[in-house]
C-alpha positions as CSV (number, residue, x, y, z in Angstrom):
1,M,23.5,-23.4,-45.3
2,R,27.3,-24.9,-44.5
3,N,28.3,-20.9,-44.3
4,L,25.7,-20.2,-42.0
5,L,26.8,-23.0,-39.7
6,M,30.7,-22.0,-39.7
7,T,29.7,-18.4,-39.3
8,L,27.8,-19.1,-36.3
9,V,30.0,-21.4,-34.9
10,A,32.9,-18.9,-35.6
11,A,30.6,-16.2,-33.6
12,V,30.3,-18.7,-30.8
13,I,34.4,-18.9,-30.5
14,L,34.8,-15.5,-31.0
15,L,32.7,-14.4,-28.0
16,S,33.8,-17.0,-25.8
17,A,37.4,-16.0,-26.3
18,C,35.5,-12.3,-25.7
19,E,34.7,-13.1,-21.9
20,K,35.9,-11.1,-19.4
21,D,34.7,-10.7,-15.8
22,I,33.3,-7.3,-15.0
23,S,32.9,-5.9,-11.2
24,V,30.6,-2.9,-10.6
25,N,31.2,-0.5,-8.1
26,L,27.7,0.3,-6.9
27,Q,28.2,3.8,-4.7
28,Q,25.8,3.7,-1.7
29,Q,23.4,6.1,-1.6
30,E,22.7,8.4,1.5
31,Q,20.0,7.3,3.7
32,S,16.3,9.2,3.5
33,L,13.7,9.2,5.3
34,V,10.8,6.7,4.8
35,V,7.4,8.1,6.0
36,E,4.3,5.9,6.0
37,G,1.5,7.9,7.4
38,K,-2.3,7.5,7.5
39,F,-5.3,9.8,8.9
40,E,-8.4,7.4,8.8
41,T,-12.0,9.1,9.2
42,N,-13.0,8.2,12.9
43,R,-9.5,7.5,14.1
44,Y,-6.3,9.4,15.1
45,P,-3.2,9.6,12.7
46,Q,-0.5,7.4,13.2
47,V,2.9,7.6,11.7
48,V,6.1,5.4,11.1
49,L,9.1,6.9,10.5
50,T,12.1,4.7,9.1
51,R,15.7,5.2,7.6
52,S,16.1,3.6,4.1
53,L,18.3,0.8,3.4
54,D,20.7,-0.1,0.6
55,Y,19.3,-2.4,-2.3
56,F,22.0,-5.2,-1.4
57,S,21.6,-4.8,2.7
58,R,21.1,-7.6,4.5
59,I,17.3,-7.3,6.1
60,D,16.8,-9.3,9.2
61,A,15.0,-8.1,12.6
62,A,17.9,-6.1,14.0
63,A,18.2,-3.9,10.6
64,L,14.7,-3.2,10.9
65,L,14.7,-2.5,14.3
66,A,17.6,-0.4,13.6
67,S,15.9,1.4,10.7
68,F,13.3,3.1,13.0
69,V,13.8,7.0,13.7
70,H,13.2,7.9,17.2
71,K,13.2,11.4,19.0
72,A,11.5,13.1,15.7
73,V,9.2,16.2,16.0
74,V,5.8,15.4,14.4
75,T,2.6,17.5,14.2
76,V,-0.3,17.2,12.4
77,S,-2.7,20.3,11.4
78,D,-6.4,20.8,10.5
79,S,-5.7,24.4,10.0
80,V,-7.3,25.3,12.9
81,R,-5.9,22.7,15.9
82,T,-2.2,21.5,15.8
83,M,-1.4,18.3,17.9
84,T,1.6,16.5,18.6
85,L,2.4,13.0,18.1
86,E,4.3,11.1,20.3
87,E,6.9,8.1,19.8
88,K,5.2,5.2,21.2
89,I,5.5,1.1,20.5
90,V,1.9,0.2,18.8
91,E,0.8,-3.0,17.6
92,I,-0.1,-3.3,13.9
93,P,-2.1,-6.0,12.9
94,G,-0.3,-8.6,10.7
95,L,2.7,-6.8,11.5
96,G,3.4,-7.1,14.9
97,P,4.5,-4.2,17.5
98,V,6.6,-0.9,15.8
99,F,7.4,2.3,16.7
100,A,5.1,4.9,15.8
101,Y,4.2,8.6,16.4
102,V,0.6,8.7,17.4
103,P,-1.2,11.3,19.7
104,D,-1.5,11.4,23.5
105,T,-5.4,10.9,23.8
106,T,-5.7,12.0,27.2
107,K,-5.2,15.1,26.5
108,T,-8.4,15.5,24.8
109,T,-8.3,19.0,24.1
110,T,-5.4,18.9,21.7
111,V,-6.2,15.9,20.0
112,F,-8.8,15.4,17.3
113,K,-9.9,12.5,14.5
114,G,-10.2,12.5,10.8
115,K,-13.6,13.8,9.0
116,P,-14.4,13.5,5.6
117,G,-13.6,16.6,3.7
118,G,-10.8,17.2,6.1
119,R,-7.5,18.7,4.7
120,Y,-4.3,17.6,7.1
121,T,-0.7,19.2,7.1
122,L,2.0,16.5,8.2
123,K,5.1,18.2,9.9
124,I,8.4,15.8,10.8
125,T,11.3,17.1,11.8
126,A,14.1,14.4,12.1
127,D,18.0,14.2,12.4
128,N,17.9,18.3,11.5
129,K,16.0,18.5,8.9
130,S,12.3,19.4,8.2
131,Y,9.6,17.7,5.9
132,E,5.7,18.6,4.9
133,A,3.3,17.1,3.3
134,V,-0.5,17.9,3.1
135,T,-3.7,15.2,2.1
136,T,-7.2,15.2,2.6
137,I,-10.2,13.1,3.4
138,P,-12.3,12.7,0.7
139,L,-16.0,12.8,1.0
140,P,-17.4,9.7,0.0
141,D,-18.1,9.9,-4.0
142,F,-17.5,6.6,-4.3
143,H,-20.3,4.9,-2.5
144,L,-20.0,1.3,-1.2
145,D,-23.5,0.0,-1.6
146,T,-23.3,-3.5,-0.5
147,I,-20.9,-7.0,-1.2
148,W,-22.2,-10.5,-1.5
149,W,-20.4,-13.7,-3.0
150,R,-20.4,-16.2,-5.3
151,R,-19.5,-19.9,-5.3
152,T,-16.6,-20.8,-7.6
153,R,-14.6,-23.9,-9.0
154,Q,-11.1,-23.4,-8.7
155,G,-9.5,-26.5,-9.9
156,D,-11.2,-29.3,-7.9
157,D,-11.8,-27.1,-5.4
158,T,-15.5,-26.4,-5.0
159,L,-15.2,-24.7,-1.5
160,K,-14.1,-21.4,-2.9
161,A,-16.3,-18.0,-3.3
162,R,-15.4,-15.0,-4.7
163,L,-16.5,-12.0,-3.1
164,W,-18.2,-8.8,-5.2
165,A,-19.2,-5.2,-4.7
166,R,-22.0,-2.9,-6.0
167,I,-20.3,0.8,-5.9
168,T,-22.2,3.8,-6.9
169,D,-20.0,6.7,-8.3
170,A,-20.7,10.3,-8.0
171,A,-21.2,12.5,-11.1
172,A,-18.0,14.3,-10.8
173,P,-15.1,13.0,-12.1
174,G,-11.6,12.1,-10.2
175,N,-12.4,10.1,-7.4
176,Y,-10.2,7.2,-6.2
177,A,-10.4,4.4,-4.1
178,R,-8.4,1.8,-1.8
179,Y,-9.5,-1.6,-0.4
180,F,-8.4,-4.4,2.3
181,T,-10.1,-7.6,3.1
182,R,-10.4,-9.1,6.6
183,T,-10.8,-12.9,6.9
184,N,-12.5,-13.9,10.2
185,S,-10.7,-12.4,13.1
186,G,-7.6,-11.7,11.0
187,P,-5.5,-8.4,10.1
188,F,-6.8,-6.2,7.0
189,L,-4.6,-7.0,4.2
190,A,-4.7,-5.1,0.7
191,G,-5.3,-6.8,-2.3
192,L,-2.6,-7.2,-5.2
193,N,-4.1,-4.6,-7.0
194,S,-5.7,-2.7,-4.0
195,T,-6.9,0.8,-6.0
196,L,-9.6,1.9,-8.3
197,D,-10.4,4.9,-10.3
198,D,-13.7,6.0,-12.2
199,Q,-12.2,6.8,-15.3
200,V,-14.4,4.3,-16.9
201,V,-17.1,3.9,-14.5
202,N,-17.8,8.2,-14.1
203,G,-21.2,8.5,-12.7
204,T,-22.2,4.9,-12.7
205,T,-23.3,2.4,-10.5
206,F,-21.2,-0.9,-11.2
207,E,-20.1,-4.4,-10.0
208,I,-16.6,-5.2,-9.6
209,P,-14.9,-8.6,-8.4
210,V,-12.5,-7.9,-5.4
211,D,-10.2,-9.9,-4.6
212,A,-9.2,-11.3,-1.0
213,G,-6.0,-9.3,0.6
214,V,-2.9,-11.0,0.6
215,D,0.3,-11.0,3.1
216,K,2.8,-9.6,0.7
217,S,5.7,-10.8,3.3
218,K,4.7,-14.1,1.8
219,R,4.7,-15.6,-1.7
220,P,1.3,-15.5,-3.1
221,D,-0.2,-19.3,-4.2
222,P,-1.5,-18.7,-7.7
223,E,-4.0,-21.7,-6.8
224,T,-5.9,-19.9,-4.1
225,N,-4.9,-16.4,-4.5
226,G,-8.0,-14.0,-4.7
227,F,-10.2,-16.5,-3.5
228,F,-12.1,-17.0,-0.1
229,N,-13.2,-20.2,1.6
230,R,-17.1,-21.4,2.3
231,G,-17.7,-20.6,5.9
232,D,-15.2,-17.6,6.2
233,T,-16.6,-14.5,7.4
234,V,-15.1,-11.7,5.2
235,T,-15.1,-7.5,5.6
236,L,-14.6,-5.2,3.2
237,K,-12.7,-2.0,4.2
238,F,-13.4,0.4,1.3
239,C,-11.6,3.5,1.7
240,N,-11.9,6.8,-0.5
241,V,-8.6,8.2,-1.1
242,D,-7.1,11.1,-2.7
243,K,-5.1,11.2,-6.0
244,A,-1.6,11.4,-4.3
245,T,-2.6,8.4,-2.0
246,Y,-4.2,6.6,-5.4
247,T,-0.9,7.1,-7.4
248,F,1.6,6.0,-4.6
249,W,-0.5,2.9,-4.2
250,R,-1.0,2.2,-7.7
251,A,2.6,2.4,-8.5
252,L,3.4,0.1,-5.6
253,D,1.3,-2.4,-6.3
254,F,2.3,-2.1,-10.0
255,A,6.2,-2.5,-8.6
256,Y,5.3,-5.8,-6.6
257,N,3.1,-7.8,-9.2
258,S,6.1,-6.8,-11.6
259,T,8.7,-8.5,-9.6
260,G,10.8,-10.9,-11.4
261,N,9.1,-9.9,-14.5
262,P,12.2,-9.0,-17.1
263,F,10.0,-7.3,-19.5
264,A,8.2,-5.2,-17.3
265,S,8.7,-1.7,-17.5
266,P,10.6,0.5,-14.9
267,T,8.3,1.6,-12.3
268,K,9.2,5.2,-10.0
269,I,7.3,5.5,-6.9
270,I,5.8,9.0,-6.4
271,G,5.3,9.9,-2.6
272,N,4.1,13.1,-1.9
273,V,6.5,14.3,0.9
274,P,9.0,16.3,-0.5
275,G,12.4,15.2,0.3
276,A,11.5,11.9,1.6
277,I,10.3,8.7,0.8
278,G,6.8,7.5,1.3
279,Y,3.2,9.0,1.6
280,W,0.9,10.7,4.0
281,G,-2.6,9.5,3.3
282,G,-6.0,10.2,4.4
283,Y,-8.6,7.5,4.0
284,A,-13.0,7.9,4.3
285,V,-13.2,4.4,5.5
286,T,-16.6,2.3,4.8
287,Y,-16.7,-1.4,6.4
288,K,-19.1,-4.1,4.9
289,T,-19.5,-7.7,6.4
290,V,-20.7,-10.8,4.4
291,I,-20.6,-14.4,5.9
292,I,-19.7,-17.0,3.1
293,R,-22.0,-20.0,3.7
294,K,-20.8,-23.4,4.1
């Protein structure tokens, strides 16, 4: 025992004597185009373009404002028609005013809204580079049948409620979904785990709990996360998406939930815009609303 103790002491002294300050010269990465584009059923497309920021960059309002990409050429085509998107200041619920590329809806002969089963090509020219991506708005093969709530006790709080949904999946495999919730008149927010596939539930009708969406710019409260309050009016926005959109958001959810976990596996975010970061995604949207009684 004494020999073991002396060995440990010697090891500590040796390691202490070998301490050395190490400075790592991190190379600056070339800025990349960041694309966040969506096309929902019965709505016009919306594309936000920014430039990536270095990992150790100071992020403040000025840096975010400077990251927007202006004067890009952006078009969306359904293989028959092509519409050009124009840069405008758009109010995004929960985020505020941002620069986004949207169609001029006064040009009624050239603009069009998303439809289930549609296939849409996005083309971008920015900073003398061209990018192209394709998405689909799937048919609603994940069918949202109904939603309801159940009373729950969270600690000493008896005023919390859990949202539930019943979903019917089509017989053909390979269906994917993403969801958002809105509480009262607030913005639609995605859940911490906002995606769903039919690997286990293919061809069945099933019931699942639906967590309340969260504002990911704020630190979630583990005591209340996922629950609604009695008296809330809750709207579920349930979206059928294609595999590429599902894969992007599933990886991003995993990365967000793993932040600070030293044992989590590294996550690679796979977008569907070659040469850029981000995604171009189609959403087949269904809304259902429930009032949680007090």
